[in-house]
TORMAR-477370 format. One line per field, with one value per residue (C-alpha): residue number from 1; residue in one letter; y, z, x. Coordinates in Angstrom, 3 decimals. Layout:
<pts>
resi	c(NUM,...)
resn	c(a,...)
c2	c(Y,...)
c3	c(Z,...)
c1	c(X,...)
</pts>
This chain:
<pts>
resi	c(1,2,3,4,5,6,7,8,9,10,11,12,13,14,15,16,17,18,19,20,21,22,23,24,25,26,27,28,29,30,31,32,33,34,35,36,37,38,39,40,41,42,43,44,45,46,47,48,49,50,51,52,53,54,55,56,57,58,59,60,61,62,63,64,65,66,67,68,69,70,71,72,73,74,75,76,77,78,79,80,81,82,83,84,85,86,87,88,89,90,91,92,93,94,95,96,97,98,99,100,101,102,103,104,105,106,107,108,109,110,111,112,113,114,115,116,117,118,119,120,121,122,123,124,125,126,127,128,129,130,131,132,133,134,135,136,137,138,139,140,141,142,143,144,145,146,147,148,149,150,151,152,153,154,155,156,157,158,159,160,161,162,163,164,165,166,167,168,169,170,171,172,173,174,175,176,177,178,179,180,181,182,183,184,185,186,187,188,189,190,191,192,193,194,195,196,197,198,199,200,201,202,203,204,205,206,207,208,209,210,211,212,213,214,215,216,217,218,219,220,221,222,223,224,225,226,227,228,229,230,231,232,233,234,235,236,237,238,239,240,241,242,243,244,245,246,247,248,249,250,251,252,253,254,255,256,257,258,259,260,261,262,263)
resn	c(x,x,x,x,x,x,x,x,x,x,x,x,x,x,x,x,x,x,x,x,x,x,x,x,x,x,x,x,x,x,x,x,x,x,x,x,x,x,x,x,x,x,x,x,x,x,x,x,x,x,x,x,x,x,x,x,x,x,x,x,x,x,x,x,x,x,x,x,x,x,x,x,x,x,x,x,x,x,x,x,x,x,x,x,x,x,x,x,x,x,x,x,x,x,x,x,x,x,x,x,x,x,x,x,x,x,x,x,x,x,x,x,x,x,x,x,x,x,x,x,x,x,x,x,x,x,x,x,x,x,x,x,x,x,x,x,x,x,x,x,x,x,x,x,x,x,x,x,x,x,x,x,x,x,x,x,x,x,x,x,x,x,x,x,x,x,x,x,x,x,x,x,x,x,x,x,x,x,x,x,x,x,x,x,x,x,x,x,x,x,x,x,x,x,x,x,x,x,x,x,x,x,x,x,x,x,x,x,x,x,x,x,x,x,x,x,x,x,x,x,x,x,x,x,x,x,x,x,x,x,x,x,x,x,x,x,x,x,x,x,x,x,x,x,x,x,x,x,x,x,x,x,x,x,x,x,x,x,x,x,x,x,x)
c2	c(-13.843,-9.822,-8.247,-7.361,-3.992,-3.240,-3.590,-5.909,-5.662,-8.552,-9.537,-13.173,-15.652,-19.105,-21.959,-21.101,-20.284,-18.175,-19.378,-16.108,-16.483,-12.777,-12.328,-12.919,-9.985,-7.843,-6.030,-7.542,-6.883,-5.270,-6.951,-4.871,-7.063,-6.423,-9.248,-8.332,-11.510,-14.889,-15.289,-15.956,-17.319,-15.553,-17.206,-14.759,-15.420,-17.525,-15.823,-17.068,-14.522,-14.851,-11.819,-12.256,-10.494,-6.562,-7.137,-4.709,-5.940,-4.759,-7.756,-8.165,-11.177,-11.542,-14.777,-16.109,-15.973,-18.241,-16.927,-19.570,-20.048,-22.080,-19.281,-15.551,-12.509,-10.121,-7.472,-7.618,-4.769,-6.529,-3.714,-3.732,-2.236,0.803,3.974,4.544,7.751,8.553,8.700,5.707,3.636,4.799,3.973,0.540,0.010,0.238,-1.652,-4.933,-8.199,-6.932,-6.814,-3.630,-3.954,-1.540,-0.746,1.616,4.791,3.609,0.109,2.052,4.377,1.386,-0.681,2.335,2.816,-0.774,-0.888,2.285,0.000,-2.989,-0.094,1.548,-1.179,-1.252,1.679,0.946,3.894,2.546,5.777,7.108,3.173,3.326,6.767,6.125,3.151,4.419,7.258,5.028,2.677,5.806,6.449,2.937,2.738,6.438,5.241,1.822,3.659,6.235,3.291,1.240,4.067,4.961,1.417,1.177,4.366,5.707,3.362,2.697,3.953,2.456,-0.916,-0.313,1.011,3.821,3.010,5.826,8.585,7.099,7.510,10.973,12.302,10.287,11.957,15.397,14.305,11.924,14.552,14.836,11.979,8.941,6.762,4.037,5.622,9.150,8.099,5.967,8.222,10.723,8.713,7.620,4.053,1.664,1.124,-2.546,-2.091,0.325,-2.507,-4.816,-2.935,-1.409,-5.029,-6.023,-3.275,-3.177,-6.447,-4.164,-2.914,0.537,0.778,-0.307,2.018,5.022,3.752,3.723,7.404,8.427,6.769,8.659,11.871,11.578,10.510,13.610,15.390,13.986,14.941,18.458,19.163,22.480,20.026,18.412,14.905,16.390,19.099,16.279,14.298,17.457,18.164,14.433,15.075,12.221,12.452,12.128,11.857,8.700,7.444,8.848,6.803,3.562,4.203,4.831,2.442,-0.424,0.421,1.114,-0.976,1.823,5.087,8.445,10.037,7.049,7.293,10.695,10.413,7.586,9.920)
c3	c(-4.967,-5.061,-2.902,1.025,-0.168,-3.435,-5.716,-8.111,-11.105,-13.621,-16.168,-16.473,-18.450,-17.476,-17.360,-15.152,-11.766,-9.206,-5.679,-3.593,-0.355,1.269,1.983,5.355,7.376,5.032,6.483,4.807,1.064,-0.725,-3.773,-6.625,-8.909,-12.425,-14.454,-17.987,-19.288,-17.561,-13.741,-11.194,-7.805,-5.228,-1.532,0.725,4.753,4.851,2.318,-0.938,-3.217,-7.020,-9.424,-12.631,-16.007,-15.360,-11.827,-9.668,-6.111,-3.537,-0.639,1.648,2.338,5.688,4.763,1.474,-1.681,-4.615,-7.699,-10.146,-12.743,-16.066,-18.890,-17.772,-18.243,-15.485,-14.290,-10.552,-8.325,-5.629,-2.798,0.565,2.819,3.491,2.311,1.929,2.948,5.537,2.545,0.833,3.973,4.355,1.182,1.472,4.536,2.459,-0.671,1.077,-0.070,-2.051,-5.542,-7.752,-11.322,-13.569,-16.821,-19.554,-18.937,-15.366,-16.869,-19.717,-16.814,-14.239,-18.024,-18.728,-15.318,-14.814,-18.108,-17.262,-13.891,-15.951,-17.966,-14.884,-13.171,-15.698,-14.117,-12.780,-10.247,-7.005,-5.744,-9.214,-9.743,-6.166,-6.521,-9.855,-8.808,-5.714,-7.397,-9.889,-6.943,-5.101,-8.330,-8.778,-5.691,-5.582,-8.729,-7.099,-4.017,-5.968,-7.828,-4.940,-3.355,-6.073,-6.553,-2.957,-2.561,0.088,2.600,6.299,7.784,11.489,10.108,10.543,14.134,15.192,12.034,9.761,12.470,13.421,9.925,9.591,12.914,11.945,8.463,10.325,13.254,11.934,11.849,15.087,17.034,16.135,18.519,19.068,22.492,21.544,19.194,21.217,24.053,21.511,20.424,23.952,23.583,24.696,22.358,22.393,21.365,18.432,16.815,16.906,15.289,12.707,11.909,10.960,8.665,6.807,7.634,9.203,12.588,14.017,14.425,10.867,9.282,11.352,9.569,6.380,6.420,8.225,5.642,3.146,4.280,4.561,0.683,0.006,1.844,0.472,-3.222,-2.159,-2.645,-0.410,2.677,3.568,5.481,9.048,8.038,7.212,9.933,12.193,10.410,11.051,14.993,15.130,18.160,15.824,11.878,12.567,13.990,11.027,8.700,10.263,10.291,6.427,5.512,7.402,5.407,2.286,1.901,1.077,2.819,2.512,0.759,-2.094,-2.503,-3.393,-5.960,-7.292,-7.528)
c1	c(10.261,9.950,12.683,11.995,11.559,10.442,7.577,7.047,4.439,4.038,1.576,0.529,-2.378,-3.705,-3.672,-0.736,-0.466,1.847,2.593,4.710,6.168,6.330,10.161,11.343,11.908,9.191,6.160,2.785,2.894,-0.495,-1.489,-3.416,-4.847,-6.781,-8.103,-8.396,-9.801,-11.540,-11.413,-8.797,-8.618,-6.567,-5.831,-4.300,-4.140,-6.794,-9.415,-10.349,-11.198,-12.604,-11.623,-13.837,-13.375,-13.234,-12.745,-10.093,-8.947,-6.880,-5.560,-3.114,-0.821,1.396,2.998,2.243,-0.313,-1.197,-2.892,-4.293,-6.963,-7.930,-8.048,-7.373,-4.654,-4.188,-1.863,-0.777,1.299,3.041,3.998,5.837,2.778,4.827,5.050,1.179,-0.446,-3.440,-5.680,-4.316,-4.509,-8.310,-9.436,-7.928,-9.352,-12.436,-11.340,-9.270,-10.685,-13.473,-13.914,-14.713,-16.207,-14.919,-16.836,-16.243,-14.152,-13.015,-11.946,-9.698,-8.261,-7.739,-5.726,-4.058,-2.600,-1.599,-0.173,1.813,3.164,4.284,6.425,7.742,8.663,11.549,13.079,16.576,17.108,15.054,14.207,12.365,11.031,9.334,8.121,6.635,4.746,3.912,1.895,0.308,-0.864,-2.389,-4.315,-5.540,-6.758,-8.392,-10.079,-11.055,-12.582,-14.619,-16.039,-16.858,-18.114,-20.439,-21.530,-22.530,-24.079,-21.327,-19.855,-20.509,-17.333,-18.665,-17.925,-14.139,-14.300,-12.166,-9.563,-10.521,-10.154,-7.036,-5.660,-7.153,-5.646,-2.328,-2.284,-2.313,0.155,2.363,5.386,5.381,3.952,4.999,3.663,0.323,0.032,-0.547,-3.078,-5.003,-5.178,-6.691,-9.145,-10.138,-9.216,-6.493,-3.094,-4.467,-7.774,-6.717,-3.933,-6.651,-9.366,-6.789,-5.190,-9.059,-9.404,-6.404,-4.224,-1.520,-0.993,-1.406,2.580,2.729,0.187,2.173,5.351,4.150,2.590,5.849,7.747,5.073,6.206,9.991,10.026,7.986,10.745,13.414,12.094,12.730,16.232,15.966,16.295,19.514,18.922,19.116,16.895,14.244,15.073,14.283,10.975,9.905,10.908,13.636,15.444,18.652,19.639,21.086,17.600,15.959,18.584,18.123,14.496,14.894,17.087,14.736,11.685,13.562,16.544,18.549,19.869,18.182,21.010,21.444,17.187,17.753,20.060,18.107,15.603)
</pts>
């Protein structure tokens, strides 16, 4: 079972199957799956998805997921649904639960990214490991999103309701405003409606998205040695450094200071 706050990367082949519970106390998990040979069945959150050879998929699992097939080879990145930027979350909304067929150069690049993720998963320092894997996954999501958009001739973002506008707004304002109510008011909708539409699009609540984007910003700032912990807390408009430390530890399982030391 993957740890609550850590990213798990593994390669496996059929006819083996894998059943995984989402760790208690954790947020939903994002599964990024690339099938290199054969085909694979993914069951997660009531959805049944077939992933064929050279397909990539990004799916959400909030309780449990199952992977099974008869003859396949696949690489899976299983990561907490936290720490994604607003841009990555917007791309995930367009990708979630939809297979992306990769060919030629795009397949080679995606395969390389997933192989690098396998190597990076061996890094023992938590901060460096998660930063590497976060960057690789962001590139994989971007590649898949671009491929999907090219094959579809563009995406109709209206199907996702206010979710894209919410994520764009959050990306610009997250350092100052952390509440769902602020963004709902800015979009002239109720917090409940915003939560429902974002959850439908991403499998994550509006609050969960805000925490993910805020955590992403925190990691960027902690990567700059010019800022101490109190200054990072102040830039992100936490009421007190202790509040920021509790927030960071809840999402990462470690303190900002230890995270920085491990980077």
